[in-house]
N, C-alpha and C positions, 0 to 999 in steps of 0.2 A: 246798469244796464241788464237786462236778463235776456238771455240766448236759448231758453229753456228748449225751444221748436228744434236746434242742433242737437239735442240730446237723444234724438225720434229713435236709436235702435235700443231694444230691452237691456242690450248689454252694459248701458250706463246705469241703466237701474240695479243691474244686480252687483256692480263694482261698487255703487252707493251704498247697497246694504251690506255687503262684505266689509267695507271700511267702517262701518258703523258700529261693526260686530266686533273688529279688532281697534274701535278707538284709533282710527288712524284717519286723518282726514284727508282727502284724495281732490284731486283736480284732473280736467284732461287738459294738457297743456300742448302747442307747438302748432306742426304743421296740420293738424286736424283743424282745430281752430281757426288759422289763418284762411285753408280753402275754403272753409263752411262761410266765413264771412266773405269772402270772395265770390262763391258761386263759382268756383272755379272749377269743382268737380265733388261728388261722393268720395271722399277719402276712404280706404281701406286700412290704413296705418293708422292706431290711435296710439299716443304716448299718456300713459296715465302716471303722474306725481305722486306721493302719498306723504306725509309727515309720518314717519315709520319705515318699516321696512316692506318694499317694493316685492321681494320674494315671498315674504308671508300674505300679502294680500293678493298676488296671483293665483297660490294654494288654495287660498279660501274661495276666491272666484271659480276656481276650478272646481270645486265640490261642491257648487252650488247650480252649476252649468250640464245641463244633460249629457250624459256620455260622459261628464268630467275630462275631458282635453288634456292631453299631455302639456307639462309645463316644463319648458326648457330653462334651467338658472343658469345663469353666470356670476357664481358668488363673488371671484374677484373685482366684478363691477358694480354687485349691489344690484344687481337687474335679473329680470325675469320676461318670460314670454310667452303667451299662448295664440291657437287659434279658435276662432268663433265662426264656423261658416266660413265664410271668405273675407273676414277679417281678422286681423294680425294686431293682437293688443302687445305693448311692451310695459312691463311697469318697473318703477323706479322710486327708490326713497328721495326724498329732498337733501341737497346736499350742496355744501360749500365748496370751493376748489381754491387749491394755491399752485402756482405753475415754478417749475426749475427754466430756467431760459434754455437749456441742452437738451429740452423734450416737451412735447406737446402731452405726454400723460400726466396728469394732474394728480396731486396730493389730494384726496377726497376724504371731508369729514361729513358727519350728518348734519344736517340744517335744516333751516324753516323755509317755509314757501319762497317767499323774499329772497333767501339765498340762493336758492333754485333758478328765480328768476332773475336774478343777478348776473349768474354764470352763462346765460343763453346768449346765442351769438347776435342776435338782431331782433329787434322792438318787436315787428311782426312775429318773431318765433315766441317770443315772451308771453304771450296773452294767452291764459286760461280760466276754464270754464268749472267752477265749483260743482262737484257732488255730492254736496253734503246737505243732509236735510233741511238745515234752517237758511240755506241760500242757494239751494240746488238749479243750476243755470244762470248763475250771475258770473258777470265778465269782471276779472282782475285785472287792468291794464296799468301796471306802476309807471311805465316807460312813452304813454301816448301812442302806442302803437295801433288804434283804431285810426287817429290822424294819420299815423306815416302809412297805413292801406290806404286812405283816402288821398293822398298826396303823392300815392305810388313811389314811397322813397323807401330806400336802405339804410340803415341807420343802427349803430351799436347802443345796446343799453347805458353802457358805461362808456369811460375813456376809449376811443379808439387804437390807439398805439399801444395802451394793456391789452385790449381785447383781441388784436391780430397781433402780437407779440406773443401772445400768452399760448395761443392756438393758432399758427399763420394758415392753416387749411381754412379758417375761416374768412380770409382773404378770396378763393376759389369760391367758397360758397357765396361771397356776398356778389361776386361777377355772376355766378349760375344762376342766382335768383334774379337777379336784373336781366338775366337774358329770357329767363322762363318765365318771369311773371309780365315783362315791359313794364320794369319800374327803373328808377332813377338811384344811383347811389350817393347818398349825402355827401356834399362837397368836401366837408372836412374829414371825413371818412375816408373819401379816395383817397386823399392826399398822405392819409395814414397808411394806405395799403402802399403807397409810393416808397413810402418812409420806410417800410417793414418789408419790403418785396423781398429782400435777402432771407429773412427769415424763412423762407419757402424751403431751403434746401434742410431744414429736419424734417419735411416731410415724407413719409414714401411714397414712392413714384406710381404704387398701388391707389394712396390714398386720391394722388393728384389727379390721376386719369379718371378715378371712378366720377370725379367732378366734371373732368375734360369731357367725358362721353355726354354728360347730361346736356353740358353745352350743345354740343354736337347736335345730340337729338332736339333740340329747341326747334323752333318754327324759322327763327332765323337766328344761327349760330355768331353771323358778322357782328351783332351787338358784342357777344361774349368776347371775341378773339380782337376786335378792336380793343375793348377796355382791358382785356389783358395786354395787348401791345402799350398802351398809353401808360400804363401804372408800373411797366417794366417787368412784368411776371414773363410774360411770351419769353423773354430770353433766357430764363432758367430751365421753362419748359419745353419749349419748340425752336431756338434758338433757328435751325433751318428756314422755320415759316418768318420769325421777326425778321430776319435779314435780308426778305423781299422787298421790303420797303427800301431797299438802300439805290439810290439810281444815281448813275453818271452821266457826263456831258464828255463827248468827245468833238472836236471842231465845232462846236456849237451843236450838237445833233445828240441829244437824249433817247433813252427808252422808257417805256410806260413803267409806273409802279406796277409791280408785279403783286405788292402785297395788296394794293387796292383790288386789284384785278380780283386776285385769290378770294378773298371777298367774297366780290360778286359771284364769282362761280360755285363757291360754298351754297350762298343763297338762293342762287339759281336752280341748284339742283335739289334743292329740298322742297320747292315746292312740286319735285315729282316722286321723290323716293324717301322712304324712314328707314331705306337700309342704312345702318352705322359706317360701314366700312365702303360703301359707295361714298359716304359723305367725306370718310377720309381720305380716299382716293381723289375729291374734288381738294381735299385743302393741301395734299402733297403732291399733286399734279405739276407743279412749276418750281419744286425746290431746287432742282439741276440747273435752273438759270443763272444763279449768282456764279457756282463753280465752274460753269461753263462759260462766262462772257468774256466775248472777245472784240477787238475792233478791227474791220476790214474797212480798208482806204476806201474799196470800190463800193461796198454794198453796205456799208454802214455797222450795226451791231449784231454781233451773232452771237448764238447759245447752242452750237452744234452737237448732238447728242446730249441734249439737256434730259432727254426722256430717259434715256439708258443710265446715265449718272444717277438721275434721282431715285428711279424704280429698283434699278439693282445695287447699289452703292448705297443711298442716303436712308430707303425707305428701314430696311432692315435693320440698322442701328435705331431708328426712331422709335420702331417696335419694340427691339429689348431694351430699351431705356425708359420707354413708357409702360413696360410688363404688359405689352398688349400679345394676342395670341400669335405665337411661331408656325402656326399652321397654316391649315389654308384659307386663313383670313390673310396673313401678310401675302403670300401667295397670288390673291386676288387683287389684292391693293397694288403689288408690284407688277402685274401683268397691267391691269388698267394704264399707270402712271406711264409705263412702258410703251404702251400701244398708242398714248392719248393723241397722237398725232397724226396716228394711219387711216383713220376715216377721210380727214382732209385730205393726206396725198393720195387716195382713192379718186376722191373728186378731181382733184387736180389733174390725174392724169385722166381724166374721161372715162370713169367708172368700168374698166375692160370687164369682162368675166376673169380674167386670169385676175385679177388684182383682187375682185370681189371675193372670189375662192379662196385664195389666199388669207384674206383678214378672215374670212367664215372660219378658216382651218385655224389661225394663230388664234382667235378669241374663243372658239368654241362657244360654250352656253353662256359665256359672259358677253357676247356679241353686242344685245340689247343694251344691256348697264355700258360698255363701251360708248354705243350712242349717244346714250342719257347724258354722260359724260362731255361729250365732244358740244354736242349743243347746248350744254349749261356753258361751257368755255366760251360762248360768243359772247363777249361784252361791248361790244361796238356801237358806238352811239349814232355813228353815221347810219340812217335808214335804208340806203340802198346796199352798203355793205353789208348789212346784219341780214337783210331779207335775202341776201343773193347766196351767204353761206347756209341759210335755213332751207334753203329750196336747195344748195346742193346735198345738204344731209337728208333732206327726205328724198332725194332720187337716190342716193345711197341704199339707205334702207328698204326703198321699194326693190332694186335692185339684189340687196341682200335676201330681200326672200322669193323672187322669183330667182334666184342660182341656188338657194337651199331649198326651195321644192321640186327642184329639177335635178341637182346633184347629190341632196342628201349628204352634206358636209357638216350638220352642226354634232360637235362634240365626237368627229367624224376621227378615225384610223383607218389609214390606209389598208386594202382587203387581203393584200398579201402578208402575212408575219415572217419575223424571221425563222419562228419554226417551220414554215412551209418549205420556204428559201433552204434551210439544212437540209430538210429532209429530202426535198426533190432533187438535190444536187449531193447528196452524202458529203457535206462537210461540216468542220465544226466552227464554232463561232469564232468571227475572224473580221475582220474591216470590209471584206467584200461581202459581207452580209449586208450590212450596212451602207453600203453603197448601192447596192440594189436596190432596198427599199427606198432609199432617199431617190432613186432615178425613177422607181415607179409613183411614189407620190408627186414630185414635180411633173410628170407625164400629167395624170390627174389633175393637178391644180392648175395647169397650162392650158388645158382642155384636147390634147394628143391623145389621151384614150379615156372614155368612159370612165364614171367611179362604179365598177362591176368587177367581180372576182375574174370572171372569164379571161375578157379583155386584158385584167392587171396578171394575170398565171400567162398569158400568151406574150406581155411583153416582157415579163420577167425571165422568158425563156430567150427572147429576142438578148437583151441585155447581158443575161450571162454568158451567152454563146460567144458575144464579144470579146469576154473577159476571157473566154477558152474552158468553160463549164460545159458540162454533158449532165442531159438527165441521167440518172442512175435507175437502171429497171429493178 
């Protein structure tokens, strides 16, 4: 089978000529071939394997290209990379690998193309196109990768237990590809993941999270999250989410399966946003429910304070463990988890001006994302209840827009600063400064005074005089 039409970029002809000069047979392999056959996209990453030195081939290709692009070499791995326009080409010499059980880093030896295809993770990633003159564009498919593409199947080329035990990250990759491509993991292969799930412990969290992020970026992350739970990997990676499936009964009354609910919320929010950390907020919004779960004989199951426990205590631990960013991204997810029930409370309280002002003030510039999260959180299958909740949130959005336009509260700070208070009354930093600032803020949020400097200044004088302070001239 010849796929010469997939080698339509002139970089392939240059690589072919460079490989002939060096006497190194060369092939395009892996994701580029897979994605072109699937007509999924026009890939910008090209992997080239040669029977010889990948570094030498990269240098030769660079010498034949206009402007001689810089070649990055990674001699410890025998690989090299260069950029050609918007395309990134990686070169590696064909190799065979053997593993020690304590590490995913293989012992590498020079090998044949067959050796290199044997070490690939999945049959669909072992597909190769020849760049050699005698069979240019010919497909080399030793493991039935084309049939697996047609059957939408994720399968390992060799024994699955060995494949996953040697490099346990491949278990995450199997689930990631199944999620991204809409494929099914071959049943014996999935059973091998279950048997080898404990091996994930030798993988760094940075590598695990790289795959998890790709799952979370897919159109339906629930596919991958559900597979992670079914094979037992989720308990190693995100036990806080895995335990959401734990349901109990008391006096014949149970509570909903919060794991299933969470998957629905994540998929719901993905229809409206590509923001990775908004998707993480959806994934983690209910993690505080199991630690706070309690039985009340009068009202049944309660989860008091689960937003605060989840957001302030559990989210930071998860971010640290997964090596996720601990700066603005962490604070953003914390805020959304902690506030995830606030818009509903505002709706239940009648959408008063005061409640809307406080919601705007506390959410700041993230108010739109918070409302998107809350709307995604509606998973009720009762039509009347679902439509009522959506109508309530629509009303909240309208009132948010009206109050913001009138009171200018987005990313708002009270018009009187601590410096103004200290200078006005000639006082040093102290608790009284904070008390006056808080009083001004609360007065504005409650609608007692408008959000204007002069009104806030006059109110400051009034509050300060009640505390025995006088303006110093």
